[in-house]
N, C-alpha and C positions, 0 to 999 in steps of 0.2 A: 494769685497763690498756686502752688504746684499740688495738684489733687489727683489721685488714682481712683478709678471707678470699675469695681469688678462685677462682671456679670453683663453680657451685652444683648439681652433680649429687649423687651419693651421698656422696661424700667431704666436698666442701665444705659440704652441708647439715649433715652430722652434726658437723663441725668447728665451724661457725657455732654451732649449737644447743649445743654442749657448752661452748663458751667463755663463751657468754652465761650458761649455767646455773652457771659458776663464779664468776660475777660480773664478768667483764670486759665493756667496752662494745666490742660487736662489730658490725661492718658486713659483710655477705656482698656480694660483687660478682659480676656476670655479665653479659656484654653482650648477652644474649637476654633482652630486655625481658619476654617473655611469662613466663619463670620467676620474674623479680622480682616482677611483678604478682600472679602467682599466689601467691608465698609471703607477700606483704602481705594477700592474701585467706584466709591459713591453709590454702593448698593446697600443700604441699610436692611437688617433683618425685619424690620417692620415699616409702615409707611402710613403718614399722616401729615396734615397740613403744615408746612413749615420745616419739616425734616430735612428734606433735600436741599433746601436753601442754606440752612445754618451748616449743614456737612460740607457742602461745597465752598461756602465762604471760609471756614475755619480750619478745614484739614491741612496738615503739615504747617499750620502757623501757630496756633496754641491748641489744637486738637490732634491727638495721636492715638494709634491703636498697637497693642502688643499681646501676643499669646504666650510669652513668657512670664508665668506668675512670679518666678524667683525675683524679677525686677520690682516687685513691690517692696522689697527692702529700702529702696531708694527714697520712699514716700513717708513723710511724717502724718499726712493725712490720707486715710484710705476709706472710700464711701462703697459699701457692699450693697449691690442691688441685683442679687439673684431672685428671678421670678419663681413664685412657688408653684409647684406642680399640684393640680387639683384633679382628682379622679372623677370617675362618672357620677359617683354620689356626693359630689362637691366637697370632698374631704380632702385636706392638706396634710401631707406628711412633714409634720413640724420637725421631726428628729432628722429629716434629709437636709433641711435648711441648717439646723444646728450643726450638723456634721461638716457641710460646705464651709459654714463660718469658721469653725474650730481649725479645718485644714487651712485655711487662710491666715489665721492667727498665728499658726506655727511659722510661717514665713516672715511675718513682720518684725521690725525691731522695736526695742523696748520705747515704752512711752508713746507709741503710735496712737493718735486718734482715730477711732474706727466708728464712723457713721454707719448705721444699718437702716436701710429703707426696705428691705425685704420683708415680705408679708409673715411676720412671726407671731407666735401665740404668747398670751400673758405669762410672764415668768421666765422669758428666754434670756433677756439682758442678766438677769441673776444668774442663770445656770453658766452664762459665758464668763461673767465675772469670777465664779467659783473656779470654773475651769482654768482661768489664767493665773489665779491666785495659788491654785493647788499644783499645777503642771507647768505652767509656761514661765511664771514668775516675771513677766515682761511689763507689769503695771500698765496694760493696754486700757485706754479710755473709751469705753463703750457708749455711745450716743444713739437713742433710737429717734429717728425722724420719720414718722409715718408718712408714706407718699400720699400725695393729694391729686394723683393723676385720674383723669377720665378719658377713655379712649375717644379719640377724634379731636380732642382738644388738649393734649397733653403738653405740647410745647408752651402753649399760650398759659396753661395752669401753673407751669414749672416757673415760669418768669413772672407770672402775675397772680400768685394764689391769694385766696382769701386770707389765709394765716398760715404760719409754719409752727409746729409743734416739736419742741426739743425734749426728750426724755433722758436726763442725765443726773449724776450723783453731785457733780461739782459745778456751781454755776461760774466759776473761774475759767472753765473750759470754753464756755460760750463766750464770755467777756474778751479772752485773751487770743482765742482762735477763730471760733465760728461766725463772730460778728463781722469779720473780714470778708468771708466768703458771701455772706448774705446782705452786706451792705448796700448793694444796689438793687434789692427786692424790696419794695416798699409795701409793707404789710404788717399786720401784727404778729409778733413773735412770744410764743408762750413757753416759758421754761418750767418744766415740771419733772416729776420723778420719771425713771424709765417704766414702773408700773403703770402710771397714769397714762403714759403716752400710749403703751400697749393697749391698755383696756379701752382708751378712747377710740381707736380705730375700730375694735370689735364692736363697740356700742353704737358709732355713727353708723356703720354698715348694716347692723342688724336693726337700727331704727329705720333705715331707708327700706330695708327689705320688709319690715312690719308695714310701714306706709303703703307699699304696693300691694302686698296681700291684702291690707284692710280695704284699700279702696276699690280692688277688683271685687270683693265680696259685697260692698256697697252697691257696686255696679249691677250686681246679679239681682239685687233688690230693686234697685231704681228702675232698670229697663222694663220691669213688669208694670210700671206705672208711666211708661213713655216719659220719663225724665229727660231733658236734654243734658247730656253730658258736659258740654262746653259751659252752659250756664251754671250747672252744679259746680265745675271746677272753680268758675269765677267767684261763687259766692264764698266757697271755702277757703280761697287764697286771699279774698278780701279781709279775713280775720287776721290780724297780725300775729296771733298766736301759732297760726300754721305756716304763713309766708308765702311769698311770690314763687319760689322755687321748689315748693313741695311736691312730691309725687303724688298728684291728686287726680290724674286721669285714667280711669278704668280702660283695660285692653290686655296688653301682653303680661305675662308673668315676668319676674326678674330672671336674668340669665347672665352667663358670663363667668360664673363662678366665684366672684369677688365677694358679693353680698352673702351668698351662701356659705362660703368658706368661713366668715367670722361668726355666722350664726352657730355653725358646728363647733368652732372654737370655744364658745360660750356654753353650748350644751354640754360638751365634754367637761368643762371646768365646773359647771353645776352639778353633774354626777360625781365629780372627784370629791366636791366637799357637801354633797347631799342638800343641795338648796333647791328650792322650788324653780323650776324650769318650764312649766306648763305653758306658758305664754311663748317662749322662745322656741319650744317644739312645734306649737301650733302654726308658727308663720311659715315653717318650711314645709309642714304638711299642707297648709293652706295653698301654697305656691305650686307644689306638685299637683295638686287635685286641679288647680285653675289651668295648668299648663295642657290639659288633655282636652280643652273645648275646641281648639283648632283640629286636632286630629280626629276628634269624634265628627266633627262637622264634615271634614274632608271625606272621612269613611263612607258618611251618608251620601255624599254628593257624587264621588267618582263611581261611574257607572259600569267602565270597563277599561281594560288595558290601552285602548285606543284614545283614551281621554287627554287631551292636552292642556297642560297648565303652565301659565306663565307666573313664576314668583318674583316680585319686585322687592329686593333687599336680601342680603344673605348673611351680613354681620349684626350683631346684636344692637350696634348703634351706629349711626351714620360717621362718614368721614374716617373709618378705620378699616384695615385689612385683616383684622383679627377675628378668626372664627371660633376661636376656643371657647367651648360651652355656649355658643350661640344658639338661642331658641329657634330662630329662622333656619339654621343650618340643620338643627335636629329634625325640624319639619320637612325640609327639602330632602333628608335623606330617608325619611319616613314614606314620603309620596313617591320617591324614585322607584321603589319596587313595585308601586302599583298602577303607574302610568306614565306618560311621557311628560316631562317637565322641564322648561327652560328658565334660565335666570336672567334677569335684567338688574344689573348693580354695576354701574359704571367705574365707580371708585375701586371696587374690588377687582374687576376684569382688567382694568389698566395697570394696577399697582401690586396685586398680592402675588406671592410666591407659595401660597398655601393651595392654590386651585388648580395645580396641574393636571391632576387625575378627574377633575370634572370641567376642565376647560370648554369642552365640546358642549356643554349644557348652557353656555353664556351665549347671549345676544347682544350685538352692539346695536346703537340707535337706527343704523341703516337696515339692519336685520328685522328689526321689530316693525318696520313700517308695513301698515296694512295688513298684518298677521292676525289670524282668527284663533281665539282660545276657548275652551269651554269654561274654564275657571282662571280668575286672575286673583293672585293672592298677594296681598299688599303688606309689606313690613316695615315701609317708610313713610315719612312724609313726602308727599309729591309737592314739589315746589312750583309748578305751573301746568298750564293746560297741554303744553307740548306734547307730552309723553302720552296723555290720555287721548288727544287727537288723532295720534299716529296709529291708534289700535281700533280694530273693528270689534264693536261692543255689543250689537245686536245678539240677543240670545246667549251672552256671556254672563256668568255669574262672577260678581265682585265680593272677594271676601276681604274686608279692610280690618286687620287684626289690631291696630292701634287706633282705630275709630277717628283719625285725625283728618281724612280726606274727604269727607262728606259732601263738602261745598262743591266738589267737581263733578259729583253724580246727581245732585238735586235735580228735580224737573228734567230728568233726561230719559224718563221711562225705561231705567235700566235696573236689572235685579241685584240689589245692593245690599250685602249684610255686613254689619260691623258687631262690636260687642255691644254697642248701643241698642241693637234692633233685638 
């Protein structure tokens, strides 16, 4: 099928590549000409496993890019994928997204099917439908498809999702058009109202945020009794009511903006209708309080400006170059003003366009060899002993934020601190 995708940062890039890989003739649109030119030169705005391979395979075959938005008139199916802008307080400007979608709607021809995967607030589809009915009179068919991407695994999850949710008014739209788009994706497809789809996104992210904050608070209690966190996690996940993939490992706070954004959406809606939101409010507060433990520890341990710190991991999850609202990146900026800090994160060093102003802080594998640091701050799962054995660890303090790497430091007479300690 012939499909246009609008907005080419993370969400739109993944959607364009995924659709083209499913065999659809796909054109990605963005008014930022530099993004378009870079994509045509096989230089995507974000980098994750699988992106470059699909881009190279499909470019100028069934994958094209265009900065002229007026060409959207040629398409019967338009998929809107603007990424929401989240401020330093994790608040998303929902009106900015609505405004962008309205501007695109003015260009489209009558009866266009408009899929939306941008991060929108509950009630947005109704607002857009009223706008079209009152002003445009184009009978646009708005469908909300909440994105299910996770940084570092986005292509894999687009092509092999757990399920896809379609929020729409008329099931015939799915049966006549959408089923053809998604026929090669084998998963459960849920057809619900737009409002159900909208609140499902808020609820899932808020639930995940709640589970992270909850287990971090349990961790604060458990460590006082020398509880083994890995054993605790196994006990909890063995209960089918919680599940194998639950967030039940105490350690870092949630970051990245996505979970907090949906918490804030729900809090605002609760205020609007004067409903009880004490639990929702407490999740964000708990996470904010929890995020301070690393900074407090570093403030205590950094003795002078001459202190040398190695930070392992900069993005908030592995296999992505995205630093937006990353907790490790926030910590890096905090300690950068206090002492000398170097970063070891090969994925970001080799693939990121966001680190030009801090490139000098990065070390390659050869540069890290036999280096001595006062503190090593770990924000990633260490896959093997190679990295550890390349460092001089005598009299070095290891701070393992995620508590996942204890096995590498057991019985080595090393000064090791994790959230578990």
